[in-house]
Biotite code that builds the C-alpha atoms (Angstrom):
import biotite.structure as struc

atoms = struc.array([
    struc.Atom([-0.252, -0.161, -0.066], chain_id="A", res_id=1, res_name="MET", atom_name="CA", element="C"),
    struc.Atom([1.015, 3.582, -0.911], chain_id="A", res_id=2, res_name="ASP", atom_name="CA", element="C"),
    struc.Atom([3.356, 5.208, 1.772], chain_id="A", res_id=3, res_name="PHE", atom_name="CA", element="C"),
    struc.Atom([0.570, 8.273, 2.201], chain_id="A", res_id=4, res_name="TYR", atom_name="CA", element="C"),
    struc.Atom([-2.225, 6.105, 1.562], chain_id="A", res_id=5, res_name="VAL", atom_name="CA", element="C"),
    struc.Atom([-1.372, 4.686, 5.117], chain_id="A", res_id=6, res_name="ARG", atom_name="CA", element="C"),
    struc.Atom([-0.431, 8.005, 6.763], chain_id="A", res_id=7, res_name="MET", atom_name="CA", element="C"),
    struc.Atom([-3.929, 9.281, 5.404], chain_id="A", res_id=8, res_name="LEU", atom_name="CA", element="C"),
    struc.Atom([-5.857, 6.123, 7.010], chain_id="A", res_id=9, res_name="ILE", atom_name="CA", element="C"),
    struc.Atom([-3.948, 6.656, 10.163], chain_id="A", res_id=10, res_name="LYS", atom_name="CA", element="C"),
    struc.Atom([-4.888, 10.125, 10.330], chain_id="A", res_id=11, res_name="VAL", atom_name="CA", element="C"),
    struc.Atom([-8.575, 9.472, 9.441], chain_id="A", res_id=12, res_name="LEU", atom_name="CA", element="C"),
    struc.Atom([-8.260, 6.295, 12.087], chain_id="A", res_id=13, res_name="GLU", atom_name="CA", element="C"),
    struc.Atom([-7.715, 9.124, 14.914], chain_id="A", res_id=14, res_name="LYS", atom_name="CA", element="C"),
    struc.Atom([-10.557, 11.140, 13.850], chain_id="A", res_id=15, res_name="SER", atom_name="CA", element="C"),
    struc.Atom([-13.620, 10.994, 15.174], chain_id="A", res_id=16, res_name="MET", atom_name="CA", element="C"),
    struc.Atom([-15.712, 11.933, 12.539], chain_id="A", res_id=17, res_name="SER", atom_name="CA", element="C"),
    struc.Atom([-14.450, 9.459, 10.070], chain_id="A", res_id=18, res_name="ALA", atom_name="CA", element="C"),
    struc.Atom([-13.230, 6.708, 12.461], chain_id="A", res_id=19, res_name="CYS", atom_name="CA", element="C"),
    struc.Atom([-16.119, 5.094, 11.258], chain_id="A", res_id=20, res_name="GLU", atom_name="CA", element="C"),
    struc.Atom([-16.905, 5.969, 7.852], chain_id="A", res_id=21, res_name="SER", atom_name="CA", element="C"),
    struc.Atom([-17.572, 3.584, 4.501], chain_id="A", res_id=22, res_name="GLU", atom_name="CA", element="C"),
    struc.Atom([-14.714, 5.655, 2.796], chain_id="A", res_id=23, res_name="VAL", atom_name="CA", element="C"),
    struc.Atom([-12.088, 4.581, 5.231], chain_id="A", res_id=24, res_name="LEU", atom_name="CA", element="C"),
    struc.Atom([-13.461, 0.904, 5.178], chain_id="A", res_id=25, res_name="LYS", atom_name="CA", element="C"),
    struc.Atom([-12.782, 1.029, 1.499], chain_id="A", res_id=26, res_name="LYS", atom_name="CA", element="C"),
    struc.Atom([-9.128, 2.889, 1.646], chain_id="A", res_id=27, res_name="LEU", atom_name="CA", element="C"),
    struc.Atom([-8.406, 0.054, 4.490], chain_id="A", res_id=28, res_name="LYS", atom_name="CA", element="C"),
    struc.Atom([-9.574, -2.462, 1.934], chain_id="A", res_id=29, res_name="SER", atom_name="CA", element="C"),
    struc.Atom([-7.170, -1.598, -0.982], chain_id="A", res_id=30, res_name="GLY", atom_name="CA", element="C"),
    struc.Atom([-10.775, -0.816, -3.342], chain_id="A", res_id=31, res_name="TYR", atom_name="CA", element="C"),
    struc.Atom([-10.487, 1.680, -5.911], chain_id="A", res_id=32, res_name="ASP", atom_name="CA", element="C"),
    struc.Atom([-12.411, 4.561, -4.648], chain_id="A", res_id=33, res_name="LEU", atom_name="CA", element="C"),
    struc.Atom([-15.260, 6.057, -7.114], chain_id="A", res_id=34, res_name="SER", atom_name="CA", element="C"),
    struc.Atom([-15.646, 9.880, -7.594], chain_id="A", res_id=35, res_name="ALA", atom_name="CA", element="C"),
    struc.Atom([-18.188, 10.113, -5.144], chain_id="A", res_id=36, res_name="LYS", atom_name="CA", element="C"),
    struc.Atom([-16.245, 8.229, -2.404], chain_id="A", res_id=37, res_name="ASP", atom_name="CA", element="C"),
    struc.Atom([-13.364, 10.660, -3.310], chain_id="A", res_id=38, res_name="LYS", atom_name="CA", element="C"),
    struc.Atom([-15.596, 13.863, -2.502], chain_id="A", res_id=39, res_name="LYS", atom_name="CA", element="C"),
    struc.Atom([-16.783, 12.058, 0.261], chain_id="A", res_id=40, res_name="GLU", atom_name="CA", element="C"),
    struc.Atom([-12.744, 11.737, 1.771], chain_id="A", res_id=41, res_name="LEU", atom_name="CA", element="C"),
    struc.Atom([-11.973, 15.192, 0.565], chain_id="A", res_id=42, res_name="GLU", atom_name="CA", element="C"),
    struc.Atom([-14.778, 16.325, 2.860], chain_id="A", res_id=43, res_name="TYR", atom_name="CA", element="C"),
    struc.Atom([-13.883, 14.041, 5.655], chain_id="A", res_id=44, res_name="LEU", atom_name="CA", element="C"),
    struc.Atom([-10.087, 15.779, 5.289], chain_id="A", res_id=45, res_name="VAL", atom_name="CA", element="C"),
    struc.Atom([-11.367, 19.349, 4.969], chain_id="A", res_id=46, res_name="ASP", atom_name="CA", element="C"),
    struc.Atom([-13.209, 18.802, 8.495], chain_id="A", res_id=47, res_name="ASN", atom_name="CA", element="C"),
    struc.Atom([-10.764, 17.881, 10.406], chain_id="A", res_id=48, res_name="LEU", atom_name="CA", element="C"),
])
C-alpha cells in the first residue's frame, strides 16, 4: 500500500468524524474509490 494512503488511513482512524466512515473501510481494504467516494474523502479531510 502506498505510503501516503497508509498515513491518510492513520489520520482518519484518529478522527472522531471519520473513524467509522465507509470511505475509510474502502481505503483499508484497498478498494479503488469512485468519484463519489473521493468527494466524501475530500470532505472528511477538510473537516478534520
